[in-house]
C-alpha positions in Angstrom: 61.5 -108.9 96.1 59.0 -106.6 93.5 60.6 -103.3 91.3 63.7 -102.6 90.5 66.5 -104.3 91.2 69.4 -102.7 93.2 73.2 -102.5 92.4 73.4 -104.1 95.5 71.8 -106.7 98.1 70.6 -105.4 101.4 70.2 -107.9 104.0 68.9 -107.3 107.7 71.3 -108.4 110.5 69.1 -110.0 113.1 72.1 -111.8 115.0 73.4 -108.2 115.5 70.6 -106.1 116.1 70.0 -106.3 120.0 70.4 -102.6 120.3 70.2 -101.1 117.1 69.0 -102.5 113.5 71.9 -103.5 111.3 71.8 -104.1 107.9 74.7 -105.7 105.6 75.0 -104.3 102.0 76.7 -106.9 99.7 77.8 -105.8 96.3 80.3 -105.5 93.4 83.6 -103.6 93.7 86.5 -103.4 92.0 88.3 -106.5 93.6 85.4 -108.7 93.8 82.3 -108.9 96.3 82.3 -106.3 99.6 79.9 -106.8 102.8 79.6 -103.2 104.6 78.0 -103.4 107.8 75.8 -100.2 108.5 72.9 -98.7 110.8 71.3 -95.7 110.1 71.2 -93.4 113.2 68.4 -90.8 111.6 66.7 -90.1 108.6 69.9 -88.6 106.5 72.8 -90.1 108.8 74.4 -93.8 108.3 77.0 -95.1 110.4 79.1 -97.9 108.9 80.2 -100.4 111.3 82.4 -102.1 108.9 83.5 -103.3 105.6 85.1 -106.2 104.0 85.3 -108.4 101.4 81.7 -110.9 101.4 82.2 -114.4 102.3 81.2 -117.3 100.5 77.7 -117.4 101.8 77.1 -113.8 101.1 78.7 -114.2 97.7 76.2 -116.5 96.7 73.3 -115.2 97.8 74.3 -111.6 96.0 74.7 -113.5 92.8 71.1 -115.1 93.2 69.7 -111.9 94.0 71.0 -110.5 91.1 70.6 -113.5 88.4 66.5 -113.0 89.1 67.4 -109.6 87.1 69.4 -111.0 84.6 
């Protein structure tokens, strides 16, 4: 990873990308760390599949990512 950090961690979801490329965006919200699952339908269209609080593993990965830039 190079360049400027994002405010969130984006992960390609290979396990659920059989029909379309799916991604998980993990970032902080007011109540903690959340995960948003989405796919890009067109250049300017994003379809949100779901949103939830991040799992412990996702939270750890997000914090490790953010620690790289502190």
